C-alpha positions in Angstrom: -16.7 14.5 6.0 -16.1 18.0 6.3 -20.4 18.7 4.8 -20.9 15.2 7.2 -19.9 17.4 10.4 -16.9 15.5 10.9 -15.2 17.5 13.4 -12.3 14.9 14.3 -10.8 11.7 12.2 -8.4 9.0 13.6 -6.7 6.1 13.1 -3.1 3.9 12.6 -0.3 4.1 10.0 3.2 2.8 9.7 3.3 4.7 6.4 2.3 7.2 3.8 -1.6 7.6 5.4 -0.4 9.2 8.5 1.2 12.2 6.7 -1.7 12.1 3.6 -4.1 12.6 7.0 -2.5 14.7 8.4 -2.3 17.0 5.7 -6.5 16.8 4.3 -7.5 17.4 7.6 -5.3 20.6 8.1 -6.5 21.7 4.6 -10.4 21.2 5.5 -10.0 22.2 8.9 -10.5 18.8 10.7 -9.0 17.6 13.9 -6.5 14.4 13.0 -5.3 12.2 15.8 -2.1 9.7 14.5 -1.2 7.0 16.1 2.2 5.7 14.3 4.2 2.9 14.5 7.6 3.7 16.7 10.0 3.4 14.2 8.1 5.8 12.0 9.9 7.0 8.9 11.3 10.7 9.4 9.6 12.4 6.8 6.3 11.0 7.6 6.4 12.1 11.6 7.6 15.3 10.6 4.6 16.0 8.1 2.0 14.9 10.9 3.2 17.1 13.3 4.2 19.9 11.2 0.2 19.6 9.5 -0.7 20.0 13.5 -1.8 17.0 13.8 -2.1 14.8 17.7 0.1 12.8 16.6 1.4 9.3 19.1 4.1 6.9 18.4 3.3 3.4 19.5 5.8 2.1 22.1 4.9 -1.2 22.0 3.2 -4.0 19.8 2.0 -2.9 16.0 -0.7 -5.4 16.6 -2.1 -3.3 18.9 -2.1 0.1 17.3 -6.1 -0.9 15.7 -7.1 -1.7 18.9 -6.0 1.2 20.5 -7.7 3.1 17.7 -11.1 1.6 18.4 -11.2 1.7 22.2 -10.0 5.7 21.7 -13.2 5.8 18.9 -15.9 4.9 21.2 -14.3 7.0 24.1 -14.5 10.1 22.5 -17.0 9.3 19.5 -14.0 10.3 17.1 -14.1 9.4 12.9 -12.1 5.6 12.6 -10.5 6.4 9.3 -8.7 2.9 9.3 -8.9 0.3 6.4 -12.6 -0.5 5.8 -14.2 1.1 8.6 -16.2 3.7 6.6 -16.6 3.8 3.1 -15.2 6.7 1.5 -11.4 5.7 1.1 -12.7 3.0 -0.5 -14.3 5.4 -3.4 -11.5 7.8 -3.1 -8.9 4.9 -3.9 -11.1 3.5 -7.2 -10.2 6.5 -8.9 -6.7 4.1 -9.8 -8.9 1.6 -11.4 -10.3 4.6 -13.3 -6.6 5.5 -14.3 -5.5 2.5 -15.6 -8.3 1.7 -17.5 -7.8 5.4 -18.9 -4.2 5.0 -20.0 -4.6 2.0 -21.7 -7.0 3.3 -23.5 -10.1 2.1 -22.1 -8.9 -1.2 -21.5 -8.3 -3.2 -19.1 -4.9 -5.1 -18.7 -4.6 -8.7 -18.2 -2.8 -8.5 -14.7 -2.9 -6.0 -11.4 0.5 -6.2 -9.2 -0.3 -4.7 -5.6 1.6 -4.0 -2.8 -0.7 -5.2 -0.1 -0.6 -4.3 3.2 -4.8 -3.8 4.2 -5.6 -4.5 0.6 -7.9 -1.7 0.4 -6.1 -0.2 -2.4 -6.3 -3.8 -4.4 -10.2 -4.0 -3.5 -10.5 -0.4 -4.4 -9.2 -0.7 -8.1 -11.1 -4.1 -8.7 -14.6 -2.8 -7.8 -13.5 0.3 -10.4 -12.9 -2.2 -12.7 -16.3 -4.2 -12.4 -18.2 -0.7 -12.6 -17.0 0.6 -15.7 -17.2 -3.1 -16.9 -21.2 -2.7 -16.0 -21.1 1.3 -17.4 -19.8 -0.4 -20.8 -17.0 1.8 -20.6 -14.0 -0.3 -21.0 -13.2 -2.6 -24.1 -14.0 -6.2 -23.2 -16.2 -8.0 -20.2 -12.9 -9.8 -19.6 -11.1 -9.4 -15.3 -7.4 -8.9 -14.7 -6.1 -11.3 -12.6 -4.8 -9.9 -9.2 -1.3 -10.4 -7.6 -0.8 -9.8 -3.8 3.0 -9.0 -3.4 3.9 -8.8 0.4 7.1 -8.6 2.4 7.9 -11.9 3.7 8.4 -11.0 6.9 4.5 -9.5 6.9 2.6 -11.9 4.7 -0.8 -12.7 6.2 -2.6 -12.9 3.6 0.0 -15.0 1.1 -0.1 -17.0 3.8 -3.7 -17.7 3.5 -4.3 -18.1 0.2 -1.0 -21.0 0.0 -2.9 -22.6 2.5 -6.3 -22.2 0.8 -8.2 -20.6 3.9 -10.5 -17.8 3.8 -9.7 -15.8 6.3 -6.3 -14.5 7.5 -5.0 -15.2 10.6 -2.6 -12.5 12.2 0.8 -12.1 12.0 3.7 -13.0 14.4 6.5 -12.3 14.3 6.6 -8.9 12.6 10.0 -8.1 10.6 10.1 -5.6 7.8 11.8 -1.8 7.1 10.3 1.0 8.7 7.6 2.3 6.4 4.2 0.6 4.6 3.0 -3.0 5.0 2.6 -3.7 8.1 -0.7 -4.7 8.3 0.1 -7.9 10.7 -4.2 -8.4 11.1 -4.6 -6.9 7.3 -8.6 -6.2 7.4 -9.0 -6.8 3.9 -7.8 -10.0 3.9 -10.9 -12.1 3.3 -12.3 -10.2 0.8 -8.7 -10.0 -0.9 -8.5 -14.0 -0.7 -11.9 -13.8 -3.0 -10.7 -11.7 -4.8 -7.7 -13.4 -5.7 -10.2 -16.3 -6.3 -12.5 -14.7 -8.7 -10.0 -13.2 -11.0 -7.1 -17.0 -10.7 -4.7 -14.9 -9.2 -2.1 -15.4 -7.0 0.0 -13.8 -3.6 3.6 -13.8 -3.4 6.0 -13.2 -1.0 9.2 -11.0 -1.4 12.2 -10.5 1.2 13.0 -7.1 2.2 16.4 -7.3 0.2 15.2 -8.3 -3.4 12.6 -5.0 -2.5 15.7 -3.1 -2.1 17.3 -3.8 -5.0 14.0 -3.5 -7.1 14.3 0.0 -6.0 17.6 0.3 -7.4 16.6 -1.3 -10.7 13.6 0.7 -11.5 15.6 3.7 -11.0 18.7 2.8 -13.2 16.3 1.4 -15.8 13.1 3.4 -15.8 14.0 6.7 -14.2 11.4 5.7 -11.6 12.0 6.4 -7.6 9.7 4.4 -5.7 9.6 3.1 -1.8 10.7 -0.1 -1.1 6.9 -1.3 0.0 5.9 0.0 -3.7 9.2 -1.9 -5.2 7.9 -5.7 -4.1 5.7 -5.1 -7.2 8.8 -5.6 -9.2 10.3 -8.5 -7.5 7.0 -9.9 -7.2 7.0 -9.4 -11.4 10.2 -11.6 -11.2 8.9 -14.3 -8.6 5.6 -14.8 -11.1 7.5 -14.6 -14.0 9.4 -17.8 -12.7 6.4 -19.6 -11.7 4.5 -19.4 -14.5 1.7 -17.2 -12.9 2.5 -14.3 -15.2 3.2 -14.3 -18.5 5.2 -12.6 -20.8 2.9 -12.0 -23.3 0.6 -10.7 -21.0 0.0 -6.8 -20.4 0.9 -6.5 -16.1 0.4 -3.2 -14.2 2.8 -3.0 -11.2 0.8 -0.3 -9.2 4.0 2.2 -6.9 1.6 3.7 -4.5 4.6 5.6 -2.7 8.4 7.9 -3.5 11.1 6.6 -2.2 12.3 10.2 -1.1 11.1 9.2 2.5 12.5 6.5 1.9 16.5 7.5 2.3 17.3 6.9 5.4 16.9 3.0 5.3 18.2 3.0 1.3 21.4 2.5 1.2 23.0 3.5 -2.4 26.7 3.0 -4.0 29.3 5.8 -3.0 29.6 8.6 -5.1 32.9 9.3 -6.7 34.8 12.3 -5.2 36.8 14.4 -7.0 38.8 17.9 -6.6 38.2 20.9 -8.7 41.5 19.6 -10.8 40.2 16.8 -11.5 38.6 15.6 -15.1 35.1 13.7 -15.0 
């Protein structure tokens, strides 16, 4: 974008993207305008502010964020970096697909489970898979199945999939914890629905409490500490195994897209045991 002469980028973010864009913009000498959700997690807000981004909190329905960014883009001639408004984020996120194949010895997995908001990440991964197949860099010619996972309190793609529709209706009555997966209109929804049909995948909605429990499970069993929106993939895997949409003998990749270090204000870990200096451990 710097090479193309972009001076100001603008977008809306309820999760990690706002912080990331603020920091990358600072490094590149590009102005960043961030419209963040009113309940944005403190760490995300701090990153945006410390990086010098023009940071705004939306005091209203999150569904208004996208239109506000579009209006600002037209009014100020800023560069809109929202989901699927430009090609470069898709190309950048493709590297997740390359990494999956490389770490699997240049083989494609059977299933990819992705925590899905706007759906850009899932679309990018499968674009990478197709390109690697065309280049002959991966073994076999099968296409992994995509499993989309969303919070039950914001599941427009899941709803459209279950109703066998090709379009996504805006989600009403948003009810998810602070953080990501707040895409009420899911810009990449129609493309994700096509991909689900093409790969014979499925879409699963999980409750917030399931995601919170999955954070603890991954920390305890795997030494990983994913944010709740990332942990939805483990909850989704459990549901997929129960329903038969995912088989136990398949090679399944769960994509974790963020750390829970930002999510500590909304996590409720067990209480630590208090001891004195003369107590035995």
